[in-house]
C-alpha positions in Angstrom: 0.0 0.0 0.0 2.8 2.4 0.8 4.4 3.4 -2.5 7.4 5.1 -1.0 8.6 2.4 1.4 10.4 0.3 -1.3 14.1 0.0 -0.5 17.0 -1.0 -2.6 19.2 -3.9 -1.6 22.7 -5.0 -2.6 23.0 -7.6 -5.4 23.1 -11.2 -4.3 26.7 -12.6 -4.3 25.5 -15.9 -5.8 24.8 -14.1 -9.1 28.5 -13.7 -9.9 29.8 -16.8 -8.1 31.5 -19.5 -10.2 31.0 -23.2 -9.9 33.8 -23.7 -7.3 32.5 -20.9 -5.2 29.0 -22.4 -5.2 30.2 -25.9 -4.4 32.4 -24.7 -1.5 30.3 -21.7 -0.5 33.2 -19.4 -1.0 30.9 -16.5 -1.7 30.0 -16.5 2.0 33.5 -15.5 3.1 33.0 -11.7 2.7 29.9 -11.9 4.8 31.8 -13.8 7.5 34.6 -11.2 7.3 32.1 -8.4 7.7 30.3 -10.1 10.6 33.7 -10.6 12.3 34.4 -6.9 12.2 31.0 -5.5 13.0 27.4 -6.5 13.7 25.3 -7.3 10.6 22.3 -4.9 10.1 19.4 -4.8 7.7 21.5 -2.6 5.3 23.8 -5.5 4.8 21.0 -7.8 3.5 21.2 -8.9 -0.1 18.4 -8.9 -2.5 16.8 -12.2 -3.8 17.8 -13.8 -7.0 15.5 -13.3 -10.0 14.6 -17.0 -9.9 13.6 -16.7 -6.3 11.3 -13.6 -6.7 7.6 -14.5 -6.1 6.5 -12.3 -8.9 8.6 -14.2 -11.4 8.0 -17.8 -10.3 4.4 -17.1 -9.5 3.8 -15.8 -13.1 5.6 -18.7 -14.5 3.6 -21.3 -12.6 0.3 -19.4 -13.4 1.0 -19.6 -17.1 1.8 -23.3 -17.0 -1.2 -24.0 -14.7 -3.6 -22.4 -17.1 -2.2 -24.4 -20.0 -2.5 -27.7 -18.1 -6.0 -26.8 -16.8 -7.3 -26.3 -20.3 -6.0 -29.8 -21.3 -7.5 -31.6 -18.4 -8.6 -30.7 -14.9 -7.5 -33.9 -13.3 -4.1 -33.6 -11.7 -3.6 -30.3 -13.5 -1.5 -28.7 -10.7 0.6 -31.9 -10.4 1.4 -31.7 -14.1 2.1 -28.0 -13.9 4.6 -28.5 -11.1 6.3 -31.3 -13.0 6.6 -29.0 -16.1 7.9 -26.1 -14.1 10.4 -27.9 -11.8 10.6 -31.5 -12.9 13.9 -31.4 -14.8 15.9 -29.6 -12.1 14.3 -31.9 -9.5 15.4 -35.0 -11.5 19.0 -33.7 -11.8 19.2 -33.4 -8.1 17.9 -36.9 -7.8 20.7 -38.3 -10.0 23.3 -36.5 -7.9 21.7 -38.0 -4.7 21.8 -41.5 -6.3 25.5 -41.1 -7.1 26.3 -39.9 -3.6 24.4 -42.7 -1.9 25.8 -45.5 -4.1 29.3 -44.2 -3.5 28.7 -44.6 0.3 27.5 -48.2 -0.1 30.2 -49.4 -2.5 33.4 -47.5 -1.9 33.5 -46.9 1.8 32.8 -50.5 2.9 35.6 -51.8 0.6 38.0 -49.2 2.0 37.1 -50.1 5.6 37.4 -53.8 5.0 40.8 -53.7 3.4 42.1 -51.1 6.0 41.0 -53.4 8.9 42.5 -56.4 7.2 45.9 -54.7 7.3 45.9 -54.8 11.1 45.2 -58.5 11.4 48.0 -60.6 12.8 50.0 -62.5 10.3 48.4 -61.1 7.1 50.8 -60.4 4.2 48.4 -59.5 1.3 48.1 -55.8 2.1 51.2 -53.7 2.3 51.6 -50.5 4.3 51.5 -48.4 1.1 48.1 -50.0 0.2 46.9 -49.3 3.7 47.7 -45.6 3.2 45.9 -45.7 -0.1 42.8 -47.2 1.5 42.9 -44.7 4.4 43.3 -41.8 1.9 40.4 -43.2 -0.2 38.2 -43.4 2.9 39.0 -39.7 3.7 38.4 -38.7 0.1 35.0 -40.4 0.2 34.0 -38.3 3.1 35.3 -35.1 1.5 33.6 -35.8 -1.8 30.4 -36.8 0.1 30.5 -33.4 1.8 31.2 -31.5 -1.4 28.3 -33.2 -3.2 25.8 -33.6 -0.5 25.6 -30.1 1.0 25.2 -28.1 -2.3 22.7 -30.6 -3.6 20.7 -30.5 -0.3 20.8 -26.7 -0.4 19.7 -26.8 -4.1 16.8 -29.0 -3.3 15.8 -26.7 -0.4 15.9 -23.8 -2.7 13.8 -25.7 -5.2 11.2 -26.7 -2.6 11.0 -23.1 -1.4 10.5 -22.0 -4.9 7.6 -24.5 -5.3 6.0 -23.4 -2.1 6.3 -19.7 -2.9 5.1 -20.1 -6.4 2.1 -22.1 -5.2 1.4 -19.5 -2.5 1.6 -16.7 -5.1 -0.7 -18.6 -7.5 -3.2 -19.3 -4.7 -3.1 -15.6 -3.5 -3.7 -14.4 -7.1 -6.6 -16.7 -7.4 -8.2 -15.6 -4.1 -8.1 -12.0 -5.2 -10.1 -12.9 -8.4 -12.7 -15.2 -6.8 -16.3 -14.4 -7.5 -18.8 -13.9 -4.6 -20.4 -17.2 -5.3 -17.0 -18.9 -5.0 -16.2 -17.1 -1.8 -19.4 -18.6 -0.4 -18.0 -22.1 -1.0 -14.9 -21.6 1.1 -13.8 -19.7 4.2 -11.0 -17.4 5.2 -9.8 -20.0 7.8 -9.6 -22.6 5.1 -7.4 -20.4 2.9 -5.2 -19.4 5.8 -4.7 -23.1 6.7 -3.7 -23.9 3.1 -1.1 -21.1 3.1 0.3 -21.8 6.5 0.0 -25.6 7.0 -0.5 -27.4 3.7 2.1 -25.5 1.6 4.6 -25.6 4.5 4.9 -29.4 3.9 6.6 -28.7 0.6 9.9 -27.6 2.3 10.5 -31.1 3.8 8.8 -33.3 1.3 11.0 -32.5 -1.8 14.1 -33.1 0.3 13.0 -36.6 1.2 11.1 -37.4 -2.1 14.1 -38.9 -3.9 14.6 -41.6 -1.3 11.3 -43.2 -2.6 13.3 -44.5 -5.6 16.9 -44.0 -4.5 16.3 -46.1 -1.4 15.3 -49.3 -3.2 18.3 -49.0 -5.6 20.7 -48.4 -2.7 19.2 -51.4 -0.9 19.8 -53.6 -4.0 23.4 -52.5 -4.2 23.9 -53.0 -0.5 22.4 -56.5 -0.6 24.9 -57.4 -3.3 27.8 -56.1 -1.2 26.6 -57.9 1.8 26.2 -61.2 -0.1 29.9 -60.9 -1.2 30.9 -60.7 2.5 28.4 -63.0 4.3 26.8 -65.2 1.5 23.4 -66.5 2.4 23.5 -65.1 5.9 23.3 -61.6 4.4 19.9 -62.4 2.8 18.5 -63.3 6.2 19.4 -59.8 7.5 18.1 -58.1 4.4 14.9 -60.1 4.6 14.4 -58.7 8.1 14.8 -55.2 6.8 12.6 -55.8 3.7 9.9 -57.3 6.0 9.6 -53.9 7.7 8.9 -52.1 4.4 5.2 -53.2 4.0 4.6 -52.1 7.6 6.2 -48.7 6.8 4.1 -48.3 3.7 0.9 -49.1 5.6 1.9 -46.6 8.3 2.7 -44.0 5.7 -0.8 -44.4 4.2 -2.3 -44.1 7.7 -0.2 -41.0 8.2 -1.7 -39.5 5.0 -5.2 -40.2 6.2 -4.5 -38.7 9.6 -2.9 -35.6 8.0 -6.1 -35.0 6.0 -8.3 -35.4 9.1 -6.1 -33.0 10.9 -6.4 -30.4 8.2 -10.2 -30.8 8.1 -10.4 -30.4 11.9 -8.1 -27.4 11.8 -10.3 -25.8 9.1 -13.4 -26.3 11.2 -11.8 -24.8 14.3 -10.5 -21.8 12.4 -13.8 -21.3 10.8 -15.5 -21.3 14.2 -13.0 -18.8 15.5 -13.5 -16.4 12.6 -17.3 -16.5 13.0 -17.0 -15.9 16.7 -14.7 -13.0 16.2 -17.0 -11.5 13.6 -20.0 -11.7 15.9 -18.2 -10.9 19.1 -20.4 -7.8 19.7 -23.6 -9.9 19.6 -22.0 -12.6 21.8 -21.1 -10.1 24.4 -24.5 -8.4 24.2 -26.3 -11.7 25.0 -23.7 -13.1 27.3 -23.0 -16.2 25.1 -19.3 -16.4 26.0 -19.6 -19.7 27.8 -21.7 -21.7 25.2 -19.4 -20.5 22.4 -16.3 -21.3 24.5 -17.6 -24.8 24.9 -18.1 -25.1 21.1 -14.6 -24.0 20.4 -13.2 -26.3 23.2 -15.0 -29.3 21.7 -13.6 -28.5 18.2 -10.1 -28.1 19.7 -10.5 -31.5 21.6 -11.5 -33.2 18.3 -8.5 -31.6 16.6 -6.1 -32.6 19.3 -7.4 -36.1 19.3 -6.4 -36.5 15.6 -3.1 -34.6 16.1 -2.2 -36.9 19.1 -2.8 -40.0 16.9 -0.7 -38.5 14.1 2.2 -37.7 16.5 2.1 -41.2 18.0 2.3 -42.6 14.5 5.3 -40.4 13.6 7.0 -41.4 16.8 6.5 -45.0 16.0 8.0 -44.5 12.6 11.1 -42.7 14.0 11.6 -45.5 16.5 12.5 -47.9 13.7 16.0 -46.3 13.4 17.0 -47.2 16.9 16.7 -51.0 16.7 16.2 -52.2 13.1 19.8 -51.9 11.9 21.3 -53.3 15.0 18.9 -56.2 14.9 19.7 -56.9 11.3 23.5 -56.9 12.0 22.9 -59.3 14.9 20.8 -61.6 12.8 23.3 -61.6 9.9 26.3 -62.5 12.2 24.3 -65.1 14.1 23.2 -66.8 10.9 26.7 -66.7 9.5 28.2 -68.3 12.6 25.4 -71.0 12.7 26.4 -72.0 9.2 29.8 -73.0 10.5 31.8 -70.0 9.3 34.4 -68.0 11.3 33.6 -64.4 11.9 36.4 -61.8 11.5 36.8 -58.2 12.4 37.0 -57.1 8.8 33.7 -58.7 7.9 32.0 -57.2 11.0 33.3 -53.7 10.2 32.4 -54.0 6.5 28.8 -55.1 7.1 28.4 -52.5 9.9 29.3 -49.8 7.4 26.8 -51.2 4.9 24.0 -51.6 7.4 24.6 -48.1 8.8 24.3 -46.7 5.3 21.1 -48.7 4.7 19.7 -48.1 8.2 18.5 -44.5 7.8 17.3 -45.1 4.3 15.2 -48.2 5.1 14.0 -47.3 8.6 13.4 -43.6 8.3 14.0 -41.9 5.0 12.0 -44.3 2.8 9.0 -44.3 5.1 9.1 -40.6 5.6 9.5 -40.0 1.8 6.4 -42.1 1.2 4.5 -40.4 4.0 5.5 -36.9 2.9 4.7 -37.6 -0.8 1.2 -38.7 0.3 0.8 -35.6 2.4 1.9 -33.3 -0.4 -0.5 -35.1 -2.8 -3.4 -34.3 -0.4 -2.2 -30.7 -0.1 -1.9 -30.2 -3.8 -5.4 -31.5 -4.3 -6.7 -29.1 -1.7 -5.0 -26.2 -3.4 -6.3 -27.2 -6.8 -9.9 -27.2 -5.3 -9.4 -23.5 -4.7 -7.7 -22.8 -8.0 -10.6 -24.5 -9.8 -13.3 -22.2 -8.3 -15.1 -19.7 -10.5 -13.6 -16.3 -10.8 -14.4 -12.9 -12.4 -12.0 -11.6 -15.0 -11.8 -8.5 -17.1 -12.5 -9.5 -20.7 -14.1 -7.9 -23.7 -17.9 -7.6 -23.4 -19.8 -10.8 -24.4 -23.4 -11.1 -25.3 -25.5 -12.8 -22.7 -28.7 -14.3 -24.0 -32.1 -13.7 -22.4 -32.2 -17.3 -21.4 -29.6 -16.7 -18.8 -26.7 -18.7 -20.2 -23.3 -17.5 -19.0 -20.2 -17.7 -21.2 -17.4 -19.9 -19.7 -13.7 -19.5 -20.3 -10.8 -21.5 -19.0 -9.9 -22.0 -15.3 -13.5 -22.0 -14.1 -14.0 -18.3 -15.0 -17.4 -16.8 -15.6 -17.4 -13.7 -17.8 -19.7 -11.1 -16.2 -18.1 -8.1 -17.9 -20.2 -5.0 -18.3 -19.8 -2.2 -20.7 -17.6 0.4 -19.0 -17.1 3.4 -21.4 -14.7 6.2 -20.8 -15.4 9.2 -23.1 -14.5 12.7 -22.3 -17.1 14.1 -24.7 -20.1 12.3 -23.0 -21.3 13.1 -19.5 -21.1 10.2 -17.0 -24.2 8.0 -16.5 -25.3 4.6 -15.4 -27.9 2.5 -17.2 -29.4 -0.8 -16.1 -31.9 -2.4 -18.4 -33.9 -5.6 -17.4 -30.9 -7.0 -15.5 -31.2 -10.5 -13.9 -28.3 -11.5 -11.6 -27.6 -14.2 -9.0 -24.7 -15.0 -6.7 -25.0 -18.8 -7.4 -24.7 -19.8 -11.0 -27.0 -22.8 -10.9 -29.6 -21.2 -8.6 -33.2 -21.1 -9.7 -33.9 -18.0 -7.7 -32.4 -14.7 -8.9 -30.8 -12.2 -6.4 -31.8 -9.3 -8.7 -34.9 -9.7 -10.9 -35.7 -7.4 -13.8 -33.8 -4.3 -12.5 -33.9 -1.2 -14.6 -32.2 2.0 -13.6 -30.9 5.1 -15.2 -28.7 7.6 -13.3 -28.1 10.9 -15.1 -25.4 13.5 -14.4 -26.0 15.5 -11.3 -28.5 13.1 -9.8 -28.1 11.8 -6.2 -29.7 8.3 -6.0 -30.4 6.5 -2.7 -31.3 2.9 -2.7 -33.5 2.0 0.3 -35.2 -1.2 1.4 -35.3 -3.8 4.1 -32.5 -6.2 5.0 -31.8 -8.7 2.2 -33.7 -6.8 -0.5 -30.6 -6.5 -2.7 -29.3 -3.0 -2.0 -25.7 -4.1 -1.7 -26.2 -6.5 -4.6 -26.9 -3.6 -7.0 -23.7 -2.0 -5.9 -21.8 -5.3 -6.4 -23.4 -5.5 -9.8 -22.0 -2.1 -10.8 -18.6 -3.2 -9.5 -18.7 -6.3 -11.6 -18.6 -8.5 -8.5 -22.2 -10.0 -9.0 -22.5 -12.3 -12.0 -25.1 -11.1 -14.5 -27.4 -13.6 -16.1 -29.1 -11.3 -18.6 -29.8 -7.7 -19.4 -27.7 -4.7 -20.2 -25.4 -2.6 -18.1 -23.8 0.6 -19.4 -21.5 2.7 -17.4 -20.1 5.9 -18.9 -17.2 7.3 -16.8 -15.3 5.9 -13.8 -16.7 4.4 -10.6 -15.6 5.4 -7.1 -16.8 3.1 -4.4 -16.4 3.8 -0.6 -17.4 0.6 1.2 -18.3 0.3 4.9 -15.7 -2.3 5.5 -12.7 -1.3 7.7 -9.4 -0.8 6.0 -6.4 -3.0 6.7 -3.8 -0.2 6.4 -3.4 3.4 7.6 -6.2 5.8 7.0 -4.2 7.7 4.4 -3.2 4.5 2.6 -6.8 3.3 2.5 -7.8 6.6 0.8 -5.1 7.3 -1.8 -4.3 3.6 -2.7 -0.7 4.1 -3.6 -1.3 7.3 -5.4 0.6 10.5 -4.7 -0.8 12.6 -1.8 -2.2 15.9 -3.0 -2.5 18.2 0.0 -5.2 20.9 0.2 -5.4 23.9 2.5 -8.8 24.5 3.9 -9.4 28.0 5.2 -12.1 28.5 7.8 -13.8 31.7 8.7 -14.4 32.5 12.3 
């Protein structure tokens, strides 16, 4: 609202950073140096990258969303997100696969050969080879750090771009919703979508790659274990694999509980908004206690589902503490029962492999499936809002006397009236046999056969009982009430002063980002 509050920021150092600087985060060194000398202030903040600006990514996703929605409404937002960010997301997935496979293949081999060097009486590995294996082990950790951290940061940036673009798309849609569409949703529902549902994107896309990287890593790890422990390795892996169906089932249950939680939260927020809107009446009739009981009951129902959801997540997290250790114990026990002799190099090797597979099988895979299911629900909930009917500014279209409305893409109903701006003609308003309704498929019209002509210089007052349609006529002139039939001609510009309270300062609510033109008023005493 405040036009003059826009501040300029310094260019982001990432814009001019080379590949090495981005991999090693060298562009952060000047910031650390400045922070060491003096405290950082707001003046030291950098501006966002172009690819991170909500105006840019929001417009990009909106264009793709409209194209996909015209093709097919089913999973339109899913396809739009894949088109906008799918390629970059797949690249990060390949990097994640290389990183995880390196941990499973290279590191266990280095540990096994390094431990073998310290066995008494061994002559196969020389001290030079031991140094090579030790250096290779260190290099694996260094390369893992160089690859993992930038890729994780890139996925985090990507997930935030997806969240911000969806938030921008949803916000733009909300501003264009028709009155009939606003009656199908609530402010609390929209706030819940922006604050809760879209916040799931930040975590989900970091974990999503483990839904397909995890099985590949398990397959490679199984082969490495079989080379060390033969059939006994299959018994340990079978124990881990047996946990997967349980995790998938729990992930589905987690998705169901997530949806129930969102619905209960929507209901509670809706109740609170209605209570706050009618607080004056509630205070007047001393209804605080009954309404407090209603809100308390809604909160108890919400907490009941949240408690179940939290218990389920805690149970999923508990797998990490015992599954890998149990698998190692079962593998070693089966190997010994087969009459084999266990050595330290084998124990260290399978421990490294199981530790690499532990987090993937017990935590990351189940969380990825659960998070993907949650985001699927959230995207569907967002698409429900994006598919609602809206009002847009289009060229005037003929509306037949039968009351048929012209439909365009994205659930838009064209209710454009003829707004004419001519300097040579005095302003006027003409309504001729206008029929209008808030609900498109309603059999009862809100305005029925309204005819009105306002000439220059006239002061017209619309009076009537509550619910007679006074505000609906004003909404019709503002192009907020969909017209079924009739003619509306407006010559000139419309200025509307609603009775609703402003959200900003009084001055901002009057001038609406325009320049303030002060006037001196002289009074005579």
